[in-house]
C-alpha positions in Angstrom: 7.5 -3.7 25.2 6.2 0.1 25.6 2.8 0.6 23.9 4.3 3.9 22.7 7.1 2.4 21.1 5.5 -0.7 19.4 2.9 2.0 17.5 5.8 4.4 16.8 7.5 1.3 14.7 4.2 0.2 13.7 2.9 3.5 12.2 6.8 3.9 10.6 6.5 1.3 8.5 3.0 1.5 7.4 4.0 5.3 6.4 7.4 4.4 4.6 5.0 1.5 3.2 2.3 3.6 1.9 4.9 5.9 0.0 6.3 3.4 -1.5 3.7 1.8 -2.8 1.8 5.5 -4.0 5.2 5.7 -6.1 4.7 2.3 -7.9 1.7 3.5 -9.2 2.3 7.0 -10.2 5.4 5.6 -12.0 3.6 2.9 -13.5 0.7 5.4 -15.0 3.2 6.9 -16.4 4.8 4.4 -18.3 1.4 3.7 -18.9 0.4 6.6 -20.7 3.1 6.0 -23.5 1.6 3.0 -24.5 -2.1 5.0 -24.4 -1.7 8.5 -26.0 -4.7 10.6 -25.6 -6.1 9.6 -22.5 -4.3 12.1 -19.7 -7.2 12.6 -18.1 -9.2 9.4 -17.1 -6.3 7.7 -16.8 -4.9 10.1 -13.9 -8.2 10.4 -12.0 -8.7 6.7 -10.8 -5.0 7.0 -8.9 -6.8 9.9 -7.0 -10.6 7.9 -6.7 -8.8 4.8 -5.1 -7.2 6.9 -2.2 -10.8 7.6 -1.4 -9.6 11.6 -0.9 -11.1 12.7 -4.4 -13.2 15.4 -2.6 -10.0 16.7 -1.4 -8.3 16.7 -4.1 -11.0 18.8 -6.1 -11.1 21.6 -3.6 -7.0 22.3 -4.4 -7.1 21.9 -8.2 -9.5 22.4 -10.8 -9.0 19.0 -13.1 -7.0 15.7 -12.7 -4.1 16.4 -15.1 -0.9 14.5 -14.6 0.8 17.6 -13.6 -2.2 18.3 -10.3 -2.4 14.7 -10.1 1.1 13.8 -9.5 1.8 17.1 -7.4 -1.3 15.8 -5.2 0.4 12.3 -4.8 3.6 13.0 -4.7 4.7 16.2 -2.8 1.3 17.9 -1.2 2.2 18.7 2.2 -1.3 19.7 2.8 -2.5 15.9 1.7 -1.9 13.5 4.9 -1.4 10.4 2.2 1.0 12.0 0.0 4.1 10.8 -0.5 6.3 13.7 1.4 3.1 13.8 4.1 4.0 9.6 5.2 7.6 9.8 5.1 7.3 13.3 7.1 5.3 11.1 9.8 7.6 7.4 9.0 10.6 10.0 10.2 8.9 11.5 12.8 7.9 8.1 14.3 11.1 6.7 13.4 13.3 9.6 15.8 10.4 9.0 19.0 11.8 5.2 19.1 15.8 5.4 17.9 16.4 3.3 20.6 14.6 0.5 19.7 15.6 1.1 15.8 19.2 0.8 14.2 21.1 3.8 13.5 21.2 2.3 10.0 17.5 2.0 9.8 16.7 5.6 11.2 19.6 6.8 8.9 17.7 5.3 6.0 14.1 6.7 6.6 15.5 10.0 7.0 17.5 10.3 4.5 14.8 9.3 1.8 12.4 11.8 3.4 15.1 14.8 3.0 15.5 12.9 -0.6 11.9 13.4 -1.3 11.7 17.1 0.5 14.7 18.7 -1.4 13.0 17.3 -4.6 9.9 18.5 -3.6 11.3 22.0 -3.7 13.5 21.5 -7.0 11.1 20.2 -8.7 13.3 17.3 -9.3 10.4 14.9 -9.8 9.6 16.7 -13.7 12.6 16.4 -14.9 13.4 12.3 -14.4 10.3 11.2 -13.1 10.8 7.3 -13.6 14.3 7.9 -11.5 12.9 9.6 -8.5 10.2 6.7 -8.3 12.4 4.2 -8.8 15.0 5.8 -6.1 12.0 5.8 -3.2 10.5 2.1 -4.1 14.5 1.3 -3.6 15.1 2.8 -1.1 12.2 1.4 0.7 13.4 -1.8 0.0 17.0 -1.3 1.7 14.7 -0.3 4.7 13.3 -3.5 4.6 16.9 -5.5 4.0 17.9 -3.4 6.8 15.3 -4.8 9.0 15.1 -8.1 8.4 19.2 -8.7 8.6 20.4 -6.5 11.5 17.1 -6.1 14.0 16.2 -7.9 16.4 13.2 -10.1 15.5 11.3 -9.7 19.1 8.1 -7.5 19.9 9.8 -4.6 17.7 10.3 -6.6 14.7 6.9 -8.0 14.5 5.3 -4.6 15.1 7.6 -3.3 12.4 6.1 -6.6 10.3 2.5 -6.4 11.5 2.5 -2.7 10.0 4.1 -3.2 6.4 2.0 -6.2 5.5 -1.4 -4.8 6.5 -0.4 -1.7 4.3 1.0 -4.0 1.8 -2.0 -5.9 1.7 -4.7 -2.7 1.1 -2.6 -1.0 -1.8 -2.4 -3.7 -3.4 -7.0 -4.1 -3.5 -6.4 -0.7 -4.2 -3.7 -0.9 -7.6 -6.3 -3.5 -8.5 -8.8 -1.0 -8.3 -7.4 1.5 -10.1 -8.3 -0.8 -13.1 -11.9 -1.2 -12.3 -12.3 2.8 -12.3 -9.4 3.4 -15.5 -12.5 0.8 -17.4 -15.6 3.0 -16.3 -15.1 6.2 -18.8 -14.2 4.0 -21.8 -15.9 0.1 -21.8 -15.1 -0.3 -25.1 -11.1 -1.1 -24.5 -12.7 -4.0 -22.8 -11.2 -7.4 -24.1 -8.8 -5.1 -26.4 -4.6 -4.9 -27.0 -5.1 -1.6 -25.2 -7.3 -3.9 -21.9 -4.3 -6.4 -21.6 -1.4 -3.6 -21.3 -3.5 -2.2 -18.5 -4.0 -5.4 -17.0 0.1 -5.6 -17.1 0.4 -2.7 -15.8 -1.7 -3.2 -12.8 0.9 -6.9 -12.4 3.8 -4.2 -12.7 2.3 -1.7 -10.3 3.0 -4.9 -8.2 6.6 -6.5 -9.4 4.4 -9.4 -9.9 4.3 -9.6 -14.0 7.1 -12.0 -14.0 5.7 -14.0 -11.2 2.4 -14.6 -12.8 3.7 -15.4 -16.0 5.4 -18.0 -14.5 1.9 -19.7 -12.7 -0.4 -18.5 -16.1 1.5 -17.2 -19.0 -1.5 -15.6 -20.5 -2.9 -12.3 -18.9 -6.4 -12.7 -18.1 -8.6 -10.2 -16.0 -10.0 -13.4 -14.5 -6.4 -14.2 -13.6 -4.9 -11.7 -12.8 -7.5 -10.8 -10.3 -6.6 -14.2 -8.8 -3.0 -14.2 -8.6 -3.2 -10.8 -7.0 -6.0 -11.8 -4.3 -5.2 -15.5 -3.5 -1.7 -16.3 -4.5 -0.3 -17.7 -1.0 3.6 -17.1 -2.0 4.0 -14.2 -3.9 4.6 -11.7 -1.0 2.5 -8.6 -2.1 -1.0 -10.6 -2.5 -3.6 -9.8 -0.2 -3.9 -13.3 0.9 0.1 -13.9 1.4 0.1 -10.8 3.5 -2.7 -11.1 5.5 -1.4 -14.4 6.4 1.8 -12.7 7.3 0.3 -10.1 9.4 -1.3 -12.8 11.3 1.3 -14.4 12.4 3.3 -10.9 13.3 0.0 -10.6 15.8 0.2 -14.0 17.3 4.0 -13.9 18.1 3.2 -10.6 19.8 0.8 -11.9 21.9 1.7 -15.1 22.0 -2.0 -16.8 20.8 -1.8 -20.0 18.7 -2.8 -19.2 15.5 -6.0 -20.5 14.9 -7.3 -19.2 18.2 -7.8 -15.5 19.2 -7.5 -13.6 22.6 -8.7 -10.3 21.5 -10.7 -8.5 18.9 -7.9 -7.8 16.7 -7.1 -11.2 16.2 -10.5 -12.4 15.6 -10.9 -10.1 12.7 -8.0 -11.0 10.9 -8.0 -14.5 11.0 -11.5 -14.3 9.8 -9.9 -12.6 7.0 -7.5 -15.1 6.3 -9.5 -17.5 6.2 -12.1 -16.2 3.3 -9.0 -15.6 1.5 -7.7 -19.0 2.4 -11.1 -21.1 1.1 -12.3 -18.3 -1.2 -12.4 -18.7 -5.3 -12.0 -15.9 -8.1 -15.7 -17.3 -9.4 -17.0 -15.8 -6.0 -15.6 -12.5 -6.4 -16.3 -12.2 -10.2 -19.9 -12.9 -9.3 -20.0 -10.6 -6.7 -18.2 -7.5 -8.6 -14.6 -7.3 -8.4 -15.3 -3.3 -7.1 -17.4 -4.6 -4.4 -15.3 -7.6 -3.3 -12.3 -4.8 -3.1 -14.8 -2.7 -1.2 -15.1 -4.7 1.6 -11.7 -6.2 2.0 -10.6 -2.3 2.4 -13.1 -2.2 5.0 -12.4 -5.3 7.2 -8.6 -4.0 6.4 -9.3 -1.1 8.5 -11.2 -2.4 10.8 -8.4 -4.7 11.7 -6.4 -1.6 11.8 -8.7 -0.2 14.7 -8.7 -3.1 16.3 -5.0 -2.8 16.7 -5.6 0.8 18.3 -7.9 -0.7 20.6 -6.0 -3.3 22.0 -2.4 -2.5 21.8 -2.2 1.3 21.6 -5.4 2.2 23.8 -6.8 4.4 21.3 -10.4 4.2 19.7 -10.5 5.3 15.6 -10.8 8.9 16.2 -7.8 9.0 18.2 -6.6 7.5 15.8 -6.9 10.2 13.0 -5.7 12.7 15.6 -2.6 11.2 16.6 -1.0 9.4 13.4 -3.3 11.5 10.7 -3.7 8.8 8.9 
């Protein structure tokens, strides 16, 4: 398989997953605002903070209002990680490898981008926000289903899966980190019903509320963090995503799991082992935010190694070619 085609499929998958996850935590935050009135600015600022693009936001907007944050994360075409920008890049990558993906996959990526593009012109999000973000999530699920059902599960499929799972694991950790930044300005809410509402919102952001309740019943910070980081069975936890990404990586190289033949395999193997044998007590002893910060650094390092080992570029080249 040509590295150009593999790179395009990998990034198409990552960008669509990134767009969907952004839509997820915006939509959940909109619902959360109904339960926590009078906390507009503190409630929206964390969504920008966890992206790592807070400074960029402040060069474009004068406050962390709902309108500004939603526009920045959804429609700002100059912001490279907005929903619109991610879907544009996904579409361009899909266009370049139309011969390697099914026509249905191309049509789904294209139609999703055009829907969001049209909404950005018509300001449709403001009139029906929940329906708009729900449509993005369901469209992403349809693309995943099409990929699973009608794409041959060779190297192209493995690179699609690899990109999706790395991006999903990173975004799950960031969604969990949102809670840390929400707590900073209002520590008095810790342990109150408001605190439980916010932790439930974290679970809803990953569609994990029902599966969490089957295992733990009551919502507690410790158990929410344990579930979203370490649960081996739920498809959106960090541990599950890293394990799935590792499996796809080894399917591409043919190297047995548990060994490594390149830097990417070594780094992802080390992270998987850390998650397989880690315990939530160690996480809270270190500090949840500090642990997540380290987790994201390791996943970024894995992404850089994949670029170097399979696509032939350094991290600096990656920023130029994909505008990540």
